[in-house]
N, CA, C and O atoms as a GROMACS GRO file, in nm:
protein
  328
    1MET      N    1   0.466  -0.935  -0.564
    1MET     CA    2   0.423  -0.925  -0.453
    1MET      C    3   0.273  -0.885  -0.425
    1MET      O    4   0.209  -0.809  -0.497
    2ASN      N    5   0.216  -0.958  -0.292
    2ASN     CA    6   0.090  -0.988  -0.256
    2ASN      C    7   0.094  -0.836  -0.147
    2ASN      O    8   0.180  -0.811  -0.062
    3CYS      N    9  -0.021  -0.758  -0.184
    3CYS     CA   10  -0.077  -0.647  -0.089
    3CYS      C   11  -0.184  -0.683   0.028
    3CYS      O   12  -0.271  -0.622   0.089
    4GLY      N   13  -0.129  -0.814   0.025
    4GLY     CA   14  -0.280  -0.878   0.172
    4GLY      C   15  -0.224  -0.850   0.296
    4GLY      O   16  -0.106  -0.823   0.317
    5TYR      N   17  -0.311  -0.856   0.372
    5TYR     CA   18  -0.243  -0.882   0.563
    5TYR      C   19  -0.213  -0.983   0.605
    5TYR      O   20  -0.171  -0.979   0.721
    6GLY      N   21  -0.217  -1.084   0.557
    6GLY     CA   22  -0.182  -1.216   0.628
    6GLY      C   23  -0.279  -1.276   0.705
    6GLY      O   24  -0.267  -1.346   0.806
    7ARG      N   25  -0.367  -1.241   0.651
    7ARG     CA   26  -0.497  -1.310   0.738
    7ARG      C   27  -0.640  -1.307   0.596
    7ARG      O   28  -0.649  -1.223   0.507
    8GLY      N   29  -0.715  -1.402   0.615
    8GLY     CA   30  -0.803  -1.409   0.541
    8GLY      C   31  -0.959  -1.385   0.600
    8GLY      O   32  -1.003  -1.388   0.715
    9LEU      N   33  -1.017  -1.360   0.480
    9LEU     CA   34  -1.178  -1.356   0.513
    9LEU      C   35  -1.268  -1.423   0.445
    9LEU      O   36  -1.264  -1.409   0.323
   10SER      N   37  -1.368  -1.509   0.500
   10SER     CA   38  -1.440  -1.589   0.398
   10SER      C   39  -1.514  -1.524   0.294
   10SER      O   40  -1.494  -1.402   0.293
   11VAL      N   41  -1.601  -1.570   0.199
   11VAL     CA   42  -1.625  -1.504   0.095
   11VAL      C   43  -1.795  -1.438   0.154
   11VAL      O   44  -1.834  -1.327   0.118
   12LEU      N   45  -1.872  -1.523   0.238
   12LEU     CA   46  -1.968  -1.447   0.313
   12LEU      C   47  -1.952  -1.348   0.391
   12LEU      O   48  -2.030  -1.253   0.387
   13GLU      N   49  -1.844  -1.351   0.479
   13GLU     CA   50  -1.783  -1.217   0.528
   13GLU      C   51  -1.782  -1.079   0.421
   13GLU      O   52  -1.826  -0.964   0.424
   14VAL      N   53  -1.723  -1.146   0.347
   14VAL     CA   54  -1.684  -1.019   0.214
   14VAL      C   55  -1.846  -0.973   0.188
   14VAL      O   56  -1.907  -0.868   0.211
   15LEU      N   57  -1.881  -1.093   0.132
   15LEU     CA   58  -2.066  -1.044   0.132
   15LEU      C   59  -2.126  -0.962   0.227
   15LEU      O   60  -2.182  -0.855   0.202
   16ASP      N   61  -2.118  -0.996   0.302
   16ASP     CA   62  -2.203  -0.903   0.449
   16ASP      C   63  -2.110  -0.790   0.459
   16ASP      O   64  -2.183  -0.695   0.488
   17ALA      N   65  -2.014  -0.757   0.452
   17ALA     CA   66  -1.990  -0.622   0.376
   17ALA      C   67  -2.022  -0.547   0.287
   17ALA      O   68  -2.028  -0.424   0.293
   18VAL      N   69  -2.041  -0.607   0.211
   18VAL     CA   70  -2.118  -0.545   0.078
   18VAL      C   71  -2.254  -0.506   0.110
   18VAL      O   72  -2.288  -0.398   0.062
   19ASP      N   73  -2.348  -0.572   0.184
   19ASP     CA   74  -2.437  -0.569   0.210
   19ASP      C   75  -2.465  -0.459   0.319
   19ASP      O   76  -2.557  -0.379   0.309
   20ARG      N   77  -2.360  -0.464   0.445
   20ARG     CA   78  -2.356  -0.314   0.492
   20ARG      C   79  -2.311  -0.146   0.419
   20ARG      O   80  -2.345  -0.031   0.447
   21ALA      N   81  -2.215  -0.209   0.310
   21ALA     CA   82  -2.213  -0.082   0.264
   21ALA      C   83  -2.286  -0.046   0.155
   21ALA      O   84  -2.274   0.066   0.105
   22ASN      N   85  -2.373  -0.143   0.107
   22ASN     CA   86  -2.499  -0.103  -0.005
   22ASN      C   87  -2.608  -0.036   0.080
   22ASN      O   88  -2.671   0.057   0.031
   23GLY      N   89  -2.636  -0.082   0.217
   23GLY     CA   90  -2.722  -0.056   0.289
   23GLY      C   91  -2.872  -0.186   0.255
   23GLY      O   92  -2.988  -0.158   0.286
   24ALA      N   93  -2.839  -0.298   0.200
   24ALA     CA   94  -2.958  -0.393   0.136
   24ALA      C   95  -2.869  -0.486   0.133
   24ALA      O   96  -2.748  -0.464   0.119
   25PRO      N   97  -2.928  -0.615   0.147
   25PRO     CA   98  -2.849  -0.743   0.103
   25PRO      C   99  -2.897  -0.785  -0.031
   25PRO      O  100  -3.010  -0.780  -0.080
   26ILE      N  101  -2.748  -0.841  -0.094
   26ILE     CA  102  -2.737  -0.875  -0.216
   26ILE      C  103  -2.789  -1.019  -0.232
   26ILE      O  104  -2.751  -1.100  -0.147
   27GLU      N  105  -2.876  -1.062  -0.337
   27GLU     CA  106  -2.913  -1.227  -0.354
   27GLU      C  107  -2.790  -1.292  -0.339
   27GLU      O  108  -2.682  -1.246  -0.377
   28ARG      N  109  -2.811  -1.415  -0.275
   28ARG     CA  110  -2.669  -1.521  -0.293
   28ARG      C  111  -2.760  -1.638  -0.308
   28ARG      O  112  -2.871  -1.674  -0.268
   29LEU      N  113  -2.653  -1.687  -0.390
   29LEU     CA  114  -2.694  -1.855  -0.439
   29LEU      C  115  -2.575  -1.954  -0.376
   29LEU      O  116  -2.461  -1.947  -0.421
   30MET      N  117  -2.599  -2.019  -0.303
   30MET     CA  118  -2.528  -2.103  -0.250
   30MET      C  119  -2.496  -2.206  -0.307
   30MET      O  120  -2.594  -2.271  -0.342
   31GLU      N  121  -2.384  -2.257  -0.336
   31GLU     CA  122  -2.361  -2.393  -0.414
   31GLU      C  123  -2.258  -2.470  -0.353
   31GLU      O  124  -2.209  -2.404  -0.262
   32GLY      N  125  -2.205  -2.586  -0.366
   32GLY     CA  126  -2.063  -2.642  -0.319
   32GLY      C  127  -1.939  -2.565  -0.405
   32GLY      O  128  -1.948  -2.499  -0.508
   33ARG      N  129  -1.832  -2.594  -0.332
   33ARG     CA  130  -1.728  -2.567  -0.416
   33ARG      C  131  -1.660  -2.671  -0.493
   33ARG      O  132  -1.634  -2.790  -0.477
   34ARG      N  133  -1.639  -2.562  -0.603
   34ARG     CA  134  -1.591  -2.603  -0.773
   34ARG      C  135  -1.438  -2.727  -0.715
   34ARG      O  136  -1.343  -2.716  -0.636
   35ALA      N  137  -1.494  -2.845  -0.816
   35ALA     CA  138  -1.362  -2.909  -0.793
   35ALA      C  139  -1.244  -2.834  -0.857
   35ALA      O  140  -1.237  -2.808  -0.977
   36GLY      N  141  -1.129  -2.794  -0.739
   36GLY     CA  142  -1.018  -2.776  -0.759
   36GLY      C  143  -1.011  -2.660  -0.677
   36GLY      O  144  -0.900  -2.608  -0.663
   37ASP      N  145  -1.110  -2.610  -0.620
   37ASP     CA  146  -1.094  -2.483  -0.528
   37ASP      C  147  -1.019  -2.483  -0.409
   37ASP      O  148  -1.037  -2.579  -0.334
   38PRO      N  149  -0.945  -2.405  -0.378
   38PRO     CA  150  -0.874  -2.459  -0.219
   38PRO      C  151  -0.959  -2.402  -0.100
   38PRO      O  152  -1.028  -2.300  -0.114
   39PRO      N  153  -0.950  -2.469   0.012
   39PRO     CA  154  -1.038  -2.451   0.098
   39PRO      C  155  -1.033  -2.287   0.131
   39PRO      O  156  -1.130  -2.214   0.150
   40MET      N  157  -0.898  -2.254   0.133
   40MET     CA  158  -0.865  -2.099   0.220
   40MET      C  159  -0.766  -2.081   0.123
   40MET      O  160  -0.708  -2.173   0.066
   41LEU      N  161  -0.742  -1.918   0.100
   41LEU     CA  162  -0.614  -1.861   0.053
   41LEU      C  163  -0.616  -1.730   0.122
   41LEU      O  164  -0.720  -1.672   0.153
   42ILE      N  165  -0.487  -1.681   0.146
   42ILE     CA  166  -0.467  -1.605   0.229
   42ILE      C  167  -0.316  -1.527   0.136
   42ILE      O  168  -0.225  -1.582   0.075
   43SER      N  169  -0.334  -1.435   0.152
   43SER     CA  170  -0.228  -1.346   0.064
   43SER      C  171  -0.124  -1.293   0.164
   43SER      O  172  -0.159  -1.213   0.251
   44ALA      N  173   0.023  -1.341   0.150
   44ALA     CA  174   0.098  -1.329   0.259
   44ALA      C  175   0.165  -1.196   0.219
   44ALA      O  176   0.192  -1.199   0.099
   45ASN      N  177   0.192  -1.107   0.264
   45ASN     CA  178   0.259  -0.966   0.227
   45ASN      C  179   0.398  -0.920   0.289
   45ASN      O  180   0.434  -0.804   0.308
   46GLN      N  181   0.463  -1.026   0.313
   46GLN     CA  182   0.591  -1.054   0.402
   46GLN      C  183   0.687  -0.964   0.306
   46GLN      O  184   0.747  -0.859   0.330
   47ARG      N  185   0.680  -1.044   0.189
   47ARG     CA  186   0.779  -0.976   0.065
   47ARG      C  187   0.789  -0.865  -0.003
   47ARG      O  188   0.884  -0.848  -0.080
   48ILE      N  189   0.677  -0.755   0.020
   48ILE     CA  190   0.653  -0.652   0.023
   48ILE      C  191   0.701  -0.560   0.124
   48ILE      O  192   0.747  -0.446   0.128
   49LEU      N  193   0.674  -0.644   0.194
   49LEU     CA  194   0.714  -0.551   0.332
   49LEU      C  195   0.881  -0.517   0.384
   49LEU      O  196   0.935  -0.426   0.447
   50ASP      N  197   0.923  -0.639   0.320
   50ASP     CA  198   1.042  -0.627   0.331
   50ASP      C  199   1.142  -0.563   0.249
   50ASP      O  200   1.251  -0.522   0.290
   51THR      N  201   1.085  -0.556   0.090
   51THR     CA  202   1.086  -0.485  -0.024
   51THR      C  203   1.056  -0.344  -0.012
   51THR      O  204   1.154  -0.274  -0.038
   52LEU      N  205   0.983  -0.301   0.010
   52LEU     CA  206   0.945  -0.147  -0.022
   52LEU      C  207   0.910  -0.086   0.103
   52LEU      O  208   0.883  -0.155   0.202
   53ASP      N  209   0.909   0.045   0.106
   53ASP     CA  210   0.893   0.169   0.187
   53ASP      C  211   0.715   0.136   0.205
   53ASP      O  212   0.635   0.223   0.169
   54TRP      N  213   0.686   0.054   0.241
   54TRP     CA  214   0.494   0.043   0.222
   54TRP      C  215   0.448  -0.069   0.304
   54TRP      O  216   0.503  -0.177   0.325
   55LYS      N  217   0.315  -0.015   0.356
   55LYS     CA  218   0.269  -0.136   0.462
   55LYS      C  219   0.089  -0.106   0.464
   55LYS      O  220   0.025  -0.018   0.522
   56PRO      N  221   0.076  -0.141   0.437
   56PRO     CA  222  -0.126  -0.157   0.467
   56PRO      C  223  -0.172  -0.048   0.508
   56PRO      O  224  -0.154  -0.021   0.626
   57LYS      N  225  -0.234   0.031   0.437
   57LYS     CA  226  -0.312   0.177   0.483
   57LYS      C  227  -0.474   0.109   0.560
   57LYS      O  228  -0.513   0.129   0.675
   58TYR      N  229  -0.511   0.063   0.500
   58TYR     CA  230  -0.670   0.006   0.568
   58TYR      C  231  -0.651  -0.171   0.589
   58TYR      O  232  -0.575  -0.247   0.529
   59ASP      N  233  -0.736  -0.196   0.681
   59ASP     CA  234  -0.735  -0.319   0.716
   59ASP      C  235  -0.892  -0.356   0.776
   59ASP      O  236  -0.922  -0.451   0.848
   60ASP      N  237  -0.962  -0.271   0.734
   60ASP     CA  238  -1.139  -0.283   0.784
   60ASP      C  239  -1.171  -0.311   0.688
   60ASP      O  240  -1.126  -0.244   0.596
   61ILE      N  241  -1.271  -0.432   0.653
   61ILE     CA  242  -1.310  -0.466   0.559
   61ILE      C  243  -1.441  -0.422   0.553
   61ILE      O  244  -1.506  -0.480   0.466
   62ASP      N  245  -1.498  -0.344   0.610
   62ASP     CA  246  -1.617  -0.263   0.584
   62ASP      C  247  -1.570  -0.113   0.480
   62ASP      O  248  -1.614  -0.077   0.370
   63GLN      N  249  -1.462  -0.050   0.574
   63GLN     CA  250  -1.396   0.030   0.492
   63GLN      C  251  -1.388   0.043   0.401
   63GLN      O  252  -1.446   0.128   0.334
   64ILE      N  253  -1.261  -0.093   0.342
   64ILE     CA  254  -1.233  -0.124   0.199
   64ILE      C  255  -1.364  -0.127   0.111
   64ILE      O  256  -1.362  -0.071   0.002
   65VAL      N  257  -1.459  -0.179   0.148
   65VAL     CA  258  -1.571  -0.225   0.082
   65VAL      C  259  -1.642  -0.101   0.015
   65VAL      O  260  -1.664  -0.071  -0.103
   66ALA      N  261  -1.669  -0.037   0.144
   66ALA     CA  262  -1.745   0.087   0.143
   66ALA      C  263  -1.668   0.178   0.042
   66ALA      O  264  -1.735   0.237  -0.043
   67ASP      N  265  -1.538   0.192   0.045
   67ASP     CA  266  -1.461   0.275  -0.047
   67ASP      C  267  -1.466   0.216  -0.201
   67ASP      O  268  -1.489   0.296  -0.292
   68ALA      N  269  -1.452   0.122  -0.220
   68ALA     CA  270  -1.478   0.054  -0.361
   68ALA      C  271  -1.600   0.074  -0.392
   68ALA      O  272  -1.608   0.128  -0.502
   69LEU      N  273  -1.735   0.048  -0.326
   69LEU     CA  274  -1.857   0.112  -0.374
   69LEU      C  275  -1.852   0.203  -0.386
   69LEU      O  276  -1.916   0.227  -0.489
   70ARG      N  277  -1.810   0.299  -0.343
   70ARG     CA  278  -1.847   0.483  -0.390
   70ARG      C  279  -1.754   0.478  -0.487
   70ARG      O  280  -1.813   0.535  -0.579
   71TRP      N  281  -1.625   0.441  -0.536
   71TRP     CA  282  -1.540   0.397  -0.625
   71TRP      C  283  -1.617   0.413  -0.796
   71TRP      O  284  -1.617   0.500  -0.884
   72GLU      N  285  -1.698   0.231  -0.776
   72GLU     CA  286  -1.760   0.184  -0.862
   72GLU      C  287  -1.875   0.288  -0.914
   72GLU      O  288  -1.910   0.297  -1.031
   73ARG      N  289  -1.921   0.354  -0.818
   73ARG     CA  290  -2.037   0.420  -0.823
   73ARG      C  291  -2.017   0.524  -0.863
   73ARG      O  292  -2.115   0.569  -0.923
   74LYS      N  293  -1.892   0.621  -0.857
   74LYS     CA  294  -1.824   0.722  -0.887
   74LYS      C  295  -1.795   0.711  -1.040
   74LYS      O  296  -1.788   0.814  -1.107
   75LEU      N  297  -1.782   0.606  -1.090
   75LEU     CA  298  -1.715   0.582  -1.206
   75LEU      C  299  -1.844   0.539  -1.295
   75LEU      O  300  -1.828   0.563  -1.415
   76LEU      N  301  -1.914   0.506  -1.276
   76LEU     CA  302  -2.067   0.458  -1.322
   76LEU      C  303  -2.153   0.645  -1.364
   76LEU      O  304  -2.203   0.695  -1.465
   77GLU      N  305  -2.136   0.675  -1.272
   77GLU     CA  306  -2.201   0.836  -1.279
   77GLU      C  307  -2.151   0.909  -1.404
   77GLU      O  308  -2.216   0.970  -1.489
   78THR      N  309  -1.973   0.879  -1.389
   78THR     CA  310  -1.901   0.958  -1.532
   78THR      C  311  -1.926   0.925  -1.602
   78THR      O  312  -1.952   1.002  -1.695
   79ALA      N  313  -1.945   0.739  -1.625
   79ALA     CA  314  -1.974   0.696  -1.775
   79ALA      C  315  -2.140   0.684  -1.831
   79ALA      O  316  -2.167   0.617  -1.930
   80THR      N  317  -2.225   0.745  -1.765
   80THR     CA  318  -2.312   0.724  -1.813
   80THR      C  319  -2.377   0.879  -1.837
   80THR      O  320  -2.380   0.966  -1.750
   81PRO      N  321  -2.428   0.893  -1.972
   81PRO     CA  322  -2.413   1.063  -1.979
   81PRO      C  323  -2.588   1.115  -1.887
   81PRO      O  324  -2.676   1.036  -1.854
   82ALA      N  325  -2.589   1.218  -1.873
   82ALA     CA  326  -2.693   1.263  -1.800
   82ALA      C  327  -2.833   1.270  -1.890
   82ALA      O  328  -2.938   1.309  -1.839
   0.00000   0.00000   0.00000
């Protein structure tokens, strides 16, 4: 079952959110689409909504990316000896 929102974001939109969460831009190397890459992917969540007592709590990409970055930094801190 997919846990998506039924709408999509471009790679650039996600990277822009990473820039905002990081407080600085990350380097981007723009290249053409790879052979076989679909033009768009959107995760449909209707099955999980119909099956489980669950709904997405967060749908703001800035909040999602900031939380993920905070989590990754915390993991890095605990894995790195002082």
